[in-house]
C-alpha positions in Angstrom: 5.5 -32.1 12.2 2.7 -29.7 11.5 1.0 -30.6 14.8 4.2 -29.7 16.7 4.4 -26.4 14.7 0.8 -25.6 15.6 1.5 -26.2 19.3 4.5 -23.8 19.2 2.4 -21.2 17.4 -0.3 -21.4 20.0 2.1 -20.9 22.8 3.6 -17.9 20.9 0.1 -16.4 20.6 -0.4 -16.6 24.3 3.0 -14.9 24.8 2.0 -12.2 22.4 -1.3 -11.5 24.3 0.3 -11.4 27.7 3.3 -9.3 26.6 1.1 -6.8 24.8 -1.1 -6.5 27.9 1.8 -5.9 30.3 3.5 -3.3 28.1 0.2 -1.4 27.5 -0.4 -1.2 31.2 3.0 0.4 31.7 2.7 2.7 28.7 -0.7 3.8 29.8 0.5 4.3 33.4 -1.9 1.8 35.0 0.6 -0.6 36.7 2.0 -0.5 40.2 5.5 -0.1 38.8 4.6 2.4 36.1 6.2 5.7 35.9 4.8 8.6 38.0 2.4 10.9 36.2 4.1 13.2 33.8 3.2 16.9 33.5 2.8 18.5 30.0 6.3 20.0 30.4 8.0 16.7 31.2 10.6 16.0 28.4 9.4 13.1 26.2 12.9 11.4 26.4 12.6 11.4 30.2 9.2 9.7 30.1 10.4 7.0 27.7 13.4 6.3 30.0 10.9 5.8 32.9 9.0 3.2 30.8 12.1 1.3 29.7 13.1 1.0 33.4 9.8 -0.6 34.4 10.2 -4.3 35.4 6.7 -5.0 34.1 7.5 -3.5 30.7 10.7 -5.5 30.5 8.8 -8.7 31.3 6.4 -7.8 28.5 9.4 -7.3 26.2 10.8 -10.7 27.1 7.5 -12.3 26.3 7.4 -10.6 22.9 10.9 -11.8 22.2 9.9 -15.3 23.2 6.9 -15.1 20.9 9.1 -14.0 18.0 11.5 -16.9 18.6 8.7 -19.5 18.8 6.9 -18.1 15.8 10.2 -18.3 13.8 10.5 -22.0 14.7 6.9 -22.7 13.7 7.4 -20.9 10.4 10.3 -23.2 9.7 8.2 -26.3 10.3 4.9 -25.4 8.6 3.5 -23.2 5.8 3.0 -19.5 6.6 -0.7 -19.8 5.8 -1.1 -22.3 8.6 1.0 -20.5 11.3 0.4 -16.8 11.0 -3.4 -16.7 11.4 -3.1 -18.7 14.7 -2.2 -15.4 16.2 -5.9 -14.6 16.3 -6.1 -16.5 19.6 -3.9 -13.8 21.1 -6.8 -11.4 20.6 -9.1 -13.5 22.6 -6.6 -13.9 25.4 -5.9 -10.2 25.5 -9.6 -9.4 25.9 -9.9 -11.9 28.8 -6.8 -10.5 30.5 -8.2 -6.9 30.2 -11.6 -7.9 31.6 -10.0 -9.7 34.5 -7.7 -6.7 35.2 -10.8 -4.4 35.2 -12.7 -6.7 37.6 -9.7 -7.1 40.0 -9.7 -3.3 40.4 -13.3 -3.4 41.6 -14.7 -1.8 38.4 -18.5 -1.8 38.1 -19.9 -4.8 36.2 -21.4 -2.5 33.6 -18.0 -1.1 32.8 -16.4 -4.5 32.6 -19.0 -6.0 30.2 -17.8 -6.2 26.6 -19.7 -3.8 24.3 -21.7 -5.6 21.6 -19.8 -3.8 18.8 -16.5 -5.1 20.2 -17.8 -8.6 20.5 -19.1 -8.5 16.9 -15.7 -7.2 15.7 -13.8 -9.9 17.5 -16.1 -12.7 16.2 -16.0 -11.4 12.6 -12.2 -11.0 12.8 -11.5 -14.5 14.1 -14.1 -16.3 11.8 -13.0 -14.5 8.7 -9.3 -15.1 9.2 -10.0 -18.7 10.1 -11.9 -19.3 6.9 -9.2 -17.5 4.9 -6.6 -19.8 6.2 -8.7 -23.0 5.9 -9.2 -22.3 2.2 -5.8 -20.9 1.3 -3.8 -23.6 3.2 -5.1 -26.3 0.9 -3.4 -24.7 -2.1 0.0 -24.2 -0.4 3.2 -25.4 -2.1 6.9 -24.8 -1.6 8.0 -21.2 -2.2 10.2 -20.2 -5.1 13.3 -18.9 -3.3 15.2 -17.5 -6.4 17.8 -14.7 -5.8 15.6 -12.2 -7.7 12.5 -12.9 -5.6 14.6 -12.7 -2.4 16.1 -9.4 -3.4 12.6 -8.0 -4.1 11.5 -9.2 -0.7 14.5 -7.5 1.0 13.7 -4.3 -0.9 10.1 -4.4 0.3 11.3 -4.8 3.9 13.5 -1.7 3.6 10.8 0.4 2.0 8.1 -0.7 4.5 10.5 0.0 7.4 11.1 3.5 6.1 7.3 4.0 5.8 6.9 2.6 9.3 9.5 5.0 10.8 7.6 7.9 9.1 4.3 6.8 10.5 5.7 6.3 14.0 7.0 9.9 14.0 3.8 11.4 12.5 0.4 12.4 13.7 -1.2 9.5 12.0 -4.2 7.9 13.8 -4.7 4.6 15.5 -6.0 2.6 12.5 -3.1 3.7 10.2 -0.5 2.6 12.7 -2.1 -0.8 13.1 -2.2 -1.2 9.3 1.5 -0.2 9.0 2.6 -2.6 11.7 0.5 -5.4 10.3 2.1 -5.0 6.8 5.5 -4.9 8.3 5.1 -8.0 10.4 3.4 -9.9 7.6 6.4 -9.1 5.3 8.7 -10.2 8.1 6.8 -13.5 8.5 6.9 -14.3 4.8 10.6 -13.4 4.6 11.4 -15.5 7.7 9.5 -18.5 6.2 11.4 -18.4 2.8 14.7 -17.9 4.5 14.2 -20.8 6.8 13.0 -22.9 3.9 16.3 -22.2 2.1 18.4 -23.1 5.2 16.4 -26.3 5.8 17.1 -27.4 2.2 20.8 -26.7 2.8 20.7 -28.8 6.1 19.1 -31.7 4.3 21.5 -34.6 5.0 23.8 -32.5 7.1 25.0 -33.9 10.5 25.3 -31.9 13.7 29.0 -31.2 14.3 31.9 -29.0 13.4 31.0 -29.1 9.7 27.5 -27.7 10.3 28.6 -24.0 10.5 30.3 -24.0 7.1 27.1 -25.5 5.7 25.1 -22.6 7.1 27.3 -19.9 5.8 27.7 -21.7 2.5 24.0 -21.6 2.0 23.8 -17.9 2.6 24.6 -15.6 -0.4 24.8 -11.8 -0.4 21.1 -11.7 -1.2 20.3 -13.8 1.9 22.4 -11.4 4.1 20.5 -8.5 2.6 17.2 -10.2 3.4 18.4 -10.9 7.0 19.3 -7.2 7.3 15.8 -6.3 6.1 14.3 -8.7 8.6 16.1 -7.1 11.5 15.2 -3.6 10.3 11.5 -4.6 9.7 11.2 -6.3 13.1 12.6 -3.3 15.0 10.5 -0.8 13.1 7.3 -2.9 13.5 7.8 -3.1 17.3 8.3 0.7 17.3 5.1 1.3 15.4 3.2 -1.0 17.7 4.4 0.9 20.8 3.1 4.2 19.3 -0.2 2.4 18.5 -0.5 1.6 22.3 -0.5 5.3 22.9 -3.5 6.0 20.5 -5.8 3.1 21.5 -6.3 -0.1 23.5 -4.3 -3.4 23.0 -7.4 -5.3 21.8 -7.7 -3.2 18.6 -3.9 -3.4 18.0 -4.0 -7.2 18.2 -7.2 -7.4 16.1 -5.5 -5.4 13.4 -2.3 -7.4 13.5 -4.1 -10.8 13.5 -5.9 -9.8 10.2 -3.4 -7.6 8.3 -0.3 -9.7 9.3 -1.5 -13.1 7.8 -3.2 -11.4 4.8 0.0 -9.7 4.0 2.1 -12.9 4.5 -0.3 -14.9 2.4 -0.4 -12.2 -0.3 3.4 -12.1 -0.6 3.6 -15.8 -0.6 1.1 -16.1 -3.5 2.1 -13.1 -5.6 5.9 -12.9 -5.1 7.1 -16.4 -3.9 4.7 -18.5 -5.9 3.8 -20.4 -2.7 0.3 -21.3 -3.9 -0.9 -23.4 -6.8 -3.3 -21.8 -9.3 -6.7 -21.4 -7.6 -10.1 -21.7 -9.4 -12.1 -18.6 -9.7 -14.7 -19.6 -7.0 -11.8 -20.1 -4.5 -10.4 -16.7 -5.4 -13.8 -15.0 -5.0 -14.3 -16.7 -1.7 -10.9 -15.5 -0.4 -11.7 -12.0 -1.5 -15.1 -11.9 0.2 -13.6 -13.4 3.4 -10.7 -10.8 3.4 -13.3 -8.0 3.1 -15.1 -9.3 6.1 -11.9 -9.6 8.0 -11.0 -6.0 7.4 -14.6 -5.0 8.3 -14.3 -6.8 11.6 -11.1 -4.8 12.5 -12.8 -1.6 11.5 -15.8 -2.4 13.6 -13.7 -3.2 16.6 -11.7 0.0 16.3 -14.7 2.2 15.9 -16.8 0.4 18.6 -14.2 0.1 21.3 -15.0 2.7 24.1 -11.4 3.6 24.5 -11.2 4.6 20.9 -14.7 6.0 20.4 -14.7 8.5 23.3 -12.2 11.3 23.7 -10.4 11.9 27.0 -12.5 13.5 29.7 -11.8 17.2 30.2 -10.7 18.4 33.6 -13.7 20.7 34.0 -16.0 17.7 34.0 -15.1 17.0 37.6 -17.6 19.8 38.5 -20.5 17.6 37.4 -19.9 14.8 39.9 -17.0 13.0 38.3 -13.6 13.7 40.0 -10.8 14.6 37.6 -8.2 11.9 37.3 -4.5 12.4 37.5 -2.8 12.2 34.1 -1.1 8.9 33.4 2.5 8.5 32.4 2.0 9.6 28.8 -1.2 11.5 29.2 0.3 14.8 28.2 1.5 13.2 24.9 -1.7 11.2 24.2 -3.8 14.4 24.6 -1.8 16.2 22.0 -3.4 15.8 18.5 -0.1 16.6 16.8 1.7 13.6 18.3 -0.5 10.5 18.1 -3.9 11.4 16.7 -5.6 12.2 20.0 -9.1 11.7 18.5 -8.6 8.0 19.4 -7.2 8.5 22.9 -8.8 7.7 26.2 -7.2 6.6 29.4 -10.1 4.4 30.5 -9.4 1.3 28.4 -10.1 -2.2 29.6 -6.5 -2.9 30.5 
């Protein structure tokens, strides 16, 4: 059963990478069907409507929805500590997609080579998360799905969603947006896992047929419905924060942050709130702490070293020194405004 769940999670990771890549191309105005360049006076609502009407953006959205469905199925079949960290593979796939896109446009080889800082960040991120999962998964047990714990989890989803909405509407920088989205999705993953665990227990011995629906609703109390409401709210808010993160940096850094913060949050909630892990010896706890620090370090290195985050957008007057000025992309006027999305981390020349 775990092997099947792992296969589903791997397909979900690929859907996440491709969906993220496609949506970022549209948001950054680099696709053939992206919106026409917007002037600084173009109303923001008009620009957003253009993006939502892009077929490529809608395909990316469909892939992200498919990824969510597949991930939910996998979480119902295996422990969260085994499923969530597999999303690290989406980071590798996203980097490959971005490099292929850059080469297909005839970009110079120097520009398409991956910077050493980015490669180091990716390696540290993947290795650290892999070690964290390999160690923590051995101590995984069934979660304690008591009404009090589920109520606390639902309240966390509501609070984190409110914080996420505030971050999405603020001038917070790229790294903070990634962290917020990672915490939200990690909480959603832990909540989904414990909710499916409760339902599967109720289905034990049930037979597919007309009597199955009453079994489902009979297993759901008011606390479960509150948790489901929090799940919907947290998922929508998390996707919103991710969209704003695309405006302040490349998709590789977004995926790197999510693949670290998401599983760490899910594992932390499972251990501290749901009692999903047996008591660990001190050496194991110290190992997990050190690995977690390296995972965060890998994300920080990737965000700081990526050229699209490190260098600010080129000013128009630089065209006079031999580099022609580029037309602004769909959301260039908004990405270049510090008060909107932390423009210190914006640059239109990302790998995608």
